[in-house]
Steps between C-alpha positions, in 0.01 A plus 500: 500500500384622841522879460474564873787265583708638213450858619580409859824323414602767250434791732649337810819390324530845341479671840747275682749510211478876451540587868765236562713574193474873564663448839794329327516783243508761775774308679714473186444844350456727800653315792164472673389181676868423543459175693344163426276557801348811343458350153359178648252698708374684192456169317304363796276807508451474123387137530269587791330782310471291184337210686256728683404659166436183304433200724125512438554515126742212450618373841813713440763242410701765308778249444522203260672291767202555732247421225677176404518404866128568546420266210729227635349535847148467361399855589450617141387325182774452244287655224530838674879494500562649150282801580691564823843459343432727202349770722794488740765529230314781324450689826871481577592597142280811509649591837846477340389731220365756746818478708717562195279785386534673836873445553644479147658847510647436844635163389670658198653768723621240750659298220674811367636591844633148559623435144261210452423389146156346491509143379846423635573287806542818706142602424372224729536771766195673352329193350453366854226758546290283269608136528703318763861387472736285701721561679309812599678784313447720804696268728865451397559250781252234387640195321217307335513214249202414281409188709508711817292773334238245388491349847467843665208602277332162540541503877377858534193425290442176689482699823273765350250255352499285814428807712217600266344154533529507877363854531192416295427142609175466692637208703780718636329653801810712564464690173435876510150629434409541135533882494860471625619220273633730221709688754664179618565390141676832442706453816595153378623646170708762682647244739605269216651789303714599799709184476464389134553839332876524576542188286254532211298820557219266615275469194258239640262583215557405134255763368653781702841414353410414141261786418736789590798306361332496157456876526871540579590281203310719254610827664868451422639252751468216251693188594610659828138461612377201302633236518758685720872435521478179706182367340320465829177681428309179424670247727528728802207740476236292321572134566635549853185668638267260315683200649499658845128571481425149376697346787312717748168388351598134532630541855189683612250274322647165600677573830391814680132524408418141604662572836287812543184308411589219742569749780162665446327161513676425826369827636148421382501759222420465133688729263439328168 
């Protein structure tokens, strides 16, 4: 196992999950970050900081959907994938443990004030601080079926992975300079959250969802957290992003990248 890559993926996923989930916790428990714009902005900043911290350790995938896409696009060897996936899930799980340790007393007080029995369907209101649910428990207007939820997560992840490829592709002369690329990745995450989150909370990252969800399961939420009342944790928040990332990898590798290479050849440049 590549210790440097493992540490990079573990640390980066820990940071983005801890900061991002804490913004949801503050919104639920204390009424802070009361809008999707604010929560989405914190998630974008969390991703930006995590990528800046770890990109020279592991390339800062920090997301199983991104890692799978990198393998499918030929940017990473398949033998490295298990190391990345394990590190990402463990980083998110430890972030969930830290989050619960910090807010457990406040969660219990919130549940007491609102007559919520942990482990019941009503406790999804607090479980959403850890894993995602659809329709978004914070938006009573949203009407979302499982097929729509899967499509939303797949589409959001498709956009994210495609943007990452485009931002880091040498043949894309319009890409930002290397020092600014993490900032634009973070802005992409925020932008996608702004319109996907009202439907599904915008997971876009199987590790970020699964790790904290396991923590919630063992901390009293039980079946309300895993597998959850509608059974969507795997289909929506694991399979959906993986499929979306895989589609983005295929589209970029076989459609967009050849066009970029051809355009550079027309301009007399060589980017490969």
